[in-house]
C-alpha positions, 0 to 999 in steps of 0.5 A, spaced: 529 350 751 532 356 753 536 356 760 538 361 765 544 359 770 545 364 775 552 363 778 551 366 785 558 363 788 561 369 789 554 373 792 548 374 790 543 381 791 537 384 787 541 389 783 546 384 782 542 379 778 539 385 775 546 388 773 548 381 770 541 381 765 543 388 763 550 386 762 547 380 758 543 385 753 537 387 756 535 393 753 535 399 758 529 402 755 525 396 755 526 396 762 525 403 764 518 403 760 515 398 764 518 400 771 515 408 769 508 404 770 510 404 778 506 407 782 512 410 786 517 415 786 524 417 787 527 411 784 532 412 778 536 405 774 542 408 770 547 402 769 554 403 769 560 399 766 564 397 772 571 393 772 573 390 779 578 385 780 579 384 773 572 382 771 568 387 766 561 387 768 554 392 769 552 396 776 545 396 775 545 403 778 538 402 782 537 408 787 532 410 791 530 415 796 530 413 803 523 409 803 520 409 810 513 406 808 512 400 811 508 396 806 504 390 807 503 384 802 497 387 799 500 393 798 505 390 795 501 386 790 497 392 789 503 396 786 505 391 782 498 390 779 498 397 777 504 396 772 503 395 765 507 389 765 505 383 762 501 378 767 506 373 766 511 378 769 506 380 774 505 373 777 512 372 778 513 379 781 508 377 786 510 370 788 517 372 789 514 377 794 510 372 797 516 367 799 519 373 802 513 374 806 513 367 808 520 367 810 519 374 814 513 371 817 517 365 820 523 369 823 518 374 826 513 369 828 507 372 825 501 371 820 505 372 813 499 377 812 501 381 818 508 382 816 510 389 814 516 389 810 522 394 811 528 393 808 525 388 803 519 393 802 523 398 800 522 402 793 529 398 790 527 392 793 520 392 789 524 395 782 530 389 783 524 384 783 520 386 778 527 388 773 529 381 774 521 378 771 522 383 766 528 380 764 527 373 763 521 375 759 525 379 755 530 373 754 524 368 753 527 364 759 524 357 759 527 355 765 531 358 771 537 354 774 543 357 780 548 354 783 550 354 791 549 360 795 554 363 798 554 367 805 559 371 809 559 372 816 559 379 821 553 383 823 549 388 819 544 393 821 537 393 820 530 396 822 529 391 827 536 393 829 543 388 829 542 382 826 547 376 825 550 374 817 547 371 814 540 374 816 535 370 818 530 371 812 537 368 808 538 362 812 530 361 812 530 361 804 535 357 803 533 351 808 534 345 804 540 348 799 547 348 798 550 353 801 557 355 802 559 358 809 566 363 806 567 366 812 569 372 808 566 378 812 560 381 809 552 380 807 554 376 800 547 373 799 541 378 801 534 375 802 532 379 795 536 375 791 535 368 795 527 370 794 528 371 787 532 364 785 528 359 790 521 362 787 523 362 780 528 357 779 532 350 781 538 349 784 542 344 779 549 342 780 550 339 773 546 340 766 548 340 759 547 345 754 551 350 749 552 357 752 549 363 748 551 369 751 554 371 759 553 377 763 556 380 770 552 384 775 556 387 781 553 390 786 554 397 790 559 394 796 566 393 795 569 388 800 576 387 798 575 380 794 571 378 788 564 378 789 559 379 783 553 375 779 554 371 773 548 369 768 549 365 762 544 364 757 544 357 755 540 352 750 539 345 751 537 342 744 537 336 746 533 335 753 536 328 753 536 328 760 536 330 768 540 330 773 537 326 779 540 323 785 538 316 788 537 314 795 538 307 797 538 303 804 538 296 805 533 294 811 532 287 815 530 289 821 523 292 820 516 291 820 513 291 813 507 295 815 511 301 815 514 301 808 508 304 805 508 309 810 515 311 808 514 311 801 508 316 803 512 320 806 518 321 801 513 322 795 510 328 800 518 331 800 519 331 793 521 324 791 520 322 784 520 314 785 519 310 791 520 302 790 523 296 794 526 290 793 527 283 796 534 281 797 538 276 801 543 280 806 549 277 810 547 271 815 542 269 809 537 274 812 532 276 807 531 284 806 529 289 802 532 295 799 529 301 799 530 306 793 529 313 792 529 318 786 528 325 787 531 332 785 536 335 789 531 339 793 528 333 795 535 330 797 536 332 804 528 332 806 528 325 803 535 322 807 532 324 814 526 321 813 530 315 811 534 316 818 528 318 822 522 313 820 526 307 818 531 302 822 537 304 817 544 306 820 546 308 812 544 311 806 547 311 799 547 317 794 549 317 788 547 321 781 543 318 775 541 321 768 534 320 767 532 320 760 524 321 760 519 322 754 516 330 755 509 330 758 503 333 758 495 333 761 489 332 758 482 331 761 476 328 759 469 327 762 466 320 764 459 318 767 460 326 770 467 326 772 473 328 770 479 324 768 486 326 767 490 323 761 497 323 761 499 325 754 506 322 751 509 321 745 514 315 743 518 316 737 513 321 734 507 317 736 502 319 741 501 314 747 496 317 752 495 313 759 488 315 763 490 317 771 489 311 775 486 315 781 481 318 777 479 311 773 478 308 780 474 313 783 469 312 776 469 305 777 467 306 784 461 310 783 459 306 777 460 299 780 464 298 773 470 294 772 476 299 773 479 296 766 473 298 763 473 305 766 480 305 762 478 303 756 472 308 756 476 313 757 481 312 752 475 312 747 473 318 749 479 321 749 481 319 742 473 321 740 475 328 742 482 328 739 477 327 732 473 333 733 
């Protein structure tokens, strides 16, 4: 599995991410060949090797004329759709712009469809986003990870007037993410970079892999202190484990009818597992340990749910390494209803399992026992595998 790790702890912008990919070996001719199909004029990309603060890297050299066109989301979709890029590149770019539109919508209090992009919809932003998507396709990236975001301070002039740094859209895009407030003067992280990373990637503090290549991307701004983006191309051949978080709290004074409701909220927030354990607490009181297994992205919201929805006064948190079997879904049809089959391999032996909710639906429809439906689903699955 190929991993692209984006180290953005010193800042990130769209052109810095692209510059880092070029520095890592993304051929400029492959990039320009696809960018020339954009129905836009007045932009150019001319990468330049630079040295700043003792570090060698690449400046993407993306330039565009002053663009006063205010495009909505459909207009940007149309521009991307008419390029010669692959469907994967187009879909990824459209998802990124959708993320940006959602952030702008929330910031300005208007429907997403009515958002008219200014800075974000400018030509260079379209080129940045499309270039990054072309780059990860070129390197055959399976997973994108990124580090903590770095935020500076101060103000910046926009078409909306003077706004604070970090920009409101940047704040919206990084909600629930790990952010470092450096106190340094300048816009270290732009909304475009945030949208690219939160849409296509996952923020990870720990993972394992062999580093195969790296690249460093510089922006056009010079702050007088190091500010650049690094990308590391890693290979995780083992796929041995993933780092997850466990949140735990112990409760002895809550109505037990509430626990299923809390578990449902936690799953909706992104928890991978929620389970309860009976324990004897101090003074001989019976209690319950609530354990939540979740990725980093769901950590903060899960913690808030435990404090807001239960009577606990404290939550423990620690990391765990989870080893899991790769799995995929197949579908069979039984009594006119689709049943999903979860397929996994245990030491090269196929281990299928029908989805409980699907089988329950068929059991209620037919009046047959649930375990009979599960058995029939497996028989139909194996029958199709032999065809």
